[in-house]
Backbone as a printed PyTorch tensor [residue, N CA C, xyz], in Angstrom:
tensor([[[-12.4880,  -0.4540, -15.9340],
         [-11.0940,  -0.2810, -15.5970],
         [-10.7680,  -1.1610, -14.3860]],

        [[ -9.6800,  -1.8920, -14.4700],
         [ -9.2610,  -2.7710, -13.3790],
         [ -8.2050,  -2.0910, -12.5230]],

        [[ -8.3160,  -2.2710, -11.2300],
         [ -7.3450,  -1.7330, -10.2840],
         [ -6.7230,  -2.8770,  -9.5100]],

        [[ -5.4830,  -2.6770,  -9.0740],
         [ -4.8790,  -3.5830,  -8.1170],
         [ -3.9270,  -2.7860,  -7.2470]],

        [[ -3.5940,  -3.3410,  -6.1140],
         [ -2.7750,  -2.6550,  -5.1200],
         [ -1.5320,  -3.4840,  -4.8380]],

        [[ -0.4140,  -2.7960,  -4.6460],
         [  0.8280,  -3.4850,  -4.3070],
         [  1.3670,  -2.9330,  -2.9980]],

        [[  2.0290,  -3.7870,  -2.2640],
         [  2.6480,  -3.4020,  -1.0030],
         [  4.1520,  -3.4890,  -1.1650]],

        [[  4.8260,  -2.4060,  -0.8310],
         [  6.2840,  -2.3510,  -0.8640],
         [  6.7910,  -1.9820,   0.5160]],

        [[  7.9360,  -2.5120,   0.8790],
         [  8.6590,  -2.0670,   2.0710],
         [  9.9530,  -1.4740,   1.5500]],

        [[ 10.0140,  -0.1560,   1.5450],
         [ 11.1330,   0.5200,   0.8990],
         [ 11.0610,   0.2470,  -0.5980]],

        [[ 12.1360,  -0.2840,  -1.1700],
         [ 12.1640,  -0.6300,  -2.5910],
         [ 11.8060,  -2.0850,  -2.8480]],

        [[ 11.5290,  -2.8380,  -1.8050],
         [ 11.2940,  -4.2800,  -1.9290],
         [  9.8000,  -4.5750,  -2.0710]],

        [[  9.4450,  -5.3010,  -3.1410],
         [  8.0620,  -5.7190,  -3.3730],
         [  7.6900,  -6.7890,  -2.3600]],

        [[  6.4880,  -6.6550,  -1.7440],
         [  6.0150,  -7.6320,  -0.7640],
         [  4.8980,  -8.4900,  -1.3550]],

        [[  3.8010,  -7.8580,  -1.8010],
         [  2.6670,  -8.6240,  -2.3280],
         [  1.7800,  -7.7370,  -3.1870]],

        [[  0.8500,  -8.3790,  -3.8690],
         [ -0.1440,  -7.6850,  -4.6890],
         [ -1.5240,  -8.2000,  -4.2840]],

        [[ -2.5270,  -7.3190,  -4.3700],
         [ -3.8980,  -7.7000,  -3.9980],
         [ -4.8870,  -6.9590,  -4.8910]],

        [[ -6.0750,  -7.5250,  -5.0000],
         [ -7.1290,  -6.8980,  -5.7990],
         [ -7.8130,  -5.7550,  -5.0650]],

        [[ -7.8390,  -5.8040,  -3.7310],
         [ -8.5130,  -4.7600,  -2.9570],
         [ -7.6310,  -4.2930,  -1.8030]],

        [[ -7.9440,  -3.1110,  -1.3240],
         [ -7.2370,  -2.5580,  -0.1740],
         [ -7.5620,  -3.3690,   1.0810]],

        [[ -8.7550,  -3.9530,   1.1280],
         [ -9.1570,  -4.7790,   2.2680],
         [ -8.2610,  -6.0110,   2.3920]],

        [[ -7.9150,  -6.6220,   1.2600],
         [ -7.0300,  -7.7880,   1.2840],
         [ -5.6570,  -7.4230,   1.8450]],

        [[ -5.1440,  -6.2600,   1.4580],
         [ -3.8450,  -5.8270,   1.9840],
         [ -3.9370,  -5.5200,   3.4730]],

        [[ -5.0340,  -4.9210,   3.9050],
         [ -5.2120,  -4.6300,   5.3300],
         [ -5.2040,  -5.9220,   6.1370]],

        [[ -5.8930,  -6.9470,   5.6580],
         [ -5.8950,  -8.2400,   6.3500],
         [ -4.5020,  -8.8560,   6.3600]],

        [[ -3.7940,  -8.7660,   5.2470],
         [ -2.4380,  -9.3070,   5.1500],
         [ -1.5050,  -8.6340,   6.1570]],

        [[ -1.6790,  -7.3050,   6.3210],
         [ -0.8130,  -6.5290,   7.2050],
         [ -1.3160,  -6.4980,   8.6470]],

        [[ -2.5270,  -7.0200,   8.8980],
         [ -3.1410,  -6.9960,  10.2310],
         [ -3.3240,  -5.5720,  10.7400]],

        [[ -3.8480,  -4.7020,   9.8590],
         [ -4.1570,  -3.3200,  10.2220],
         [ -5.5720,  -3.0080,   9.7330]],

        [[ -6.1010,  -1.8610,  10.1440],
         [ -7.4450,  -1.4720,   9.7120],
         [ -7.4200,  -1.0420,   8.2440]],

        [[ -8.5790,  -1.0640,   7.6300],
         [ -8.6960,  -0.6540,   6.2350],
         [ -8.3410,   0.8230,   6.0860]],

        [[ -8.7400,   1.6470,   7.0410],
         [ -8.4250,   3.0820,   6.9520],
         [ -6.9220,   3.3270,   7.0510]],

        [[ -6.2260,   2.5590,   7.8640],
         [ -4.7650,   2.6890,   7.9450],
         [ -4.1110,   2.2500,   6.6430]],

        [[ -4.5960,   1.1670,   6.0730],
         [ -4.0570,   0.6940,   4.7950],
         [ -4.3200,   1.7180,   3.6970]],

        [[ -5.5160,   2.2910,   3.7000],
         [ -5.8460,   3.3080,   2.7000],
         [ -4.9120,   4.5100,   2.8480]],

        [[ -4.6140,   4.9050,   4.0880],
         [ -3.7250,   6.0470,   4.3100],
         [ -2.3330,   5.7700,   3.7390]],

        [[ -1.8810,   4.5350,   3.8220],
         [ -0.5620,   4.1830,   3.2850],
         [ -0.4990,   4.3080,   1.7630]],

        [[ -1.6460,   4.4470,   1.1160],
         [ -1.6640,   4.6190,  -0.3370],
         [ -1.7220,   6.0910,  -0.7480]],

        [[ -1.8880,   6.9980,   0.1970],
         [ -2.0240,   8.4190,  -0.1110],
         [ -0.6570,   9.0700,  -0.3420]],

        [[ -0.6120,  10.1100,  -1.1830],
         [  0.6420,  10.8390,  -1.4010],
         [  1.2380,  11.4080,  -0.1110]],

        [[  0.4030,  11.7630,   0.8530],
         [  0.8960,  12.2840,   2.1330],
         [  1.7850,  11.2620,   2.8300]],

        [[  1.3580,  10.0170,   2.8590],
         [  2.1620,   8.9570,   3.4830],
         [  3.4470,   8.7440,   2.7000]],

        [[  3.3600,   8.7880,   1.3800],
         [  4.5460,   8.5820,   0.5540],
         [  5.5660,   9.6940,   0.7910]],

        [[  5.0980,  10.9210,   0.9680],
         [  6.0100,  12.0320,   1.2510],
         [  6.6040,  11.9100,   2.6500]],

        [[  5.7800,  11.5320,   3.6220],
         [  6.2400,  11.4340,   5.0020],
         [  7.3290,  10.3720,   5.1530]],

        [[  7.1940,   9.2680,   4.4420],
         [  8.1380,   8.1630,   4.5810],
         [  9.1460,   8.0910,   3.4380]],

        [[  9.3200,   9.1910,   2.7200],
         [ 10.2820,   9.2240,   1.6180],
         [ 11.6770,   8.8780,   2.1450]],

        [[ 12.3730,   8.0270,   1.4060],
         [ 13.7340,   7.5820,   1.7450],
         [ 13.7980,   6.8100,   3.0530]],

        [[ 12.6920,   6.2120,   3.4750],
         [ 12.6770,   5.3610,   4.6610],
         [ 12.2320,   3.9700,   4.2530]],

        [[ 12.5860,   3.0050,   5.0600],
         [ 12.2260,   1.6140,   4.7900],
         [ 10.8660,   1.3210,   5.4160]],

        [[  9.8120,   1.9620,   4.8850],
         [  8.4660,   1.8460,   5.4550],
         [  7.5410,   1.1120,   4.4890]],

        [[  6.4710,   0.5400,   5.0300],
         [  5.4460,  -0.0890,   4.1990],
         [  4.6360,   0.9980,   3.5090]],

        [[  4.5030,   0.8920,   2.1910],
         [  3.6740,   1.8140,   1.4230],
         [  2.8680,   1.0220,   0.4070]],

        [[  1.6720,   1.4930,   0.1250],
         [  0.7760,   0.8340,  -0.8150],
         [  0.6310,   1.7170,  -2.0480]],

        [[  0.6900,   1.0840,  -3.2090],
         [  0.5340,   1.7770,  -4.4800],
         [ -0.6620,   1.2020,  -5.2210]],

        [[ -1.4770,   2.0850,  -5.7730],
         [ -2.6460,   1.6650,  -6.5490],
         [ -2.3050,   1.7840,  -8.0320]],

        [[ -2.5820,   0.7300,  -8.7710],
         [ -2.3510,   0.7130, -10.2110],
         [ -3.6830,   0.5450, -10.9230]],

        [[ -3.8770,   1.3110, -11.9760],
         [ -5.0760,   1.2060, -12.8000],
         [ -4.6680,   0.6820, -14.1630]],

        [[ -5.3060,  -0.4050, -14.5730],
         [ -4.9560,  -1.0430, -15.8450],
         [ -6.1160,  -0.9120, -16.8010]]])
């Protein structure tokens, strides 16, 4: 199964990456912070805000 990660700021698509590490480097944050941005908790906390969020897709 292939996975990829996307970065959105609000409703606007920013970039796509094969790993969470690539997104962390792109955003200049730690891997653990990037991973947290992909969790449902972060998505709920920043609901209806113009915040960076990461989504994991499984293909």
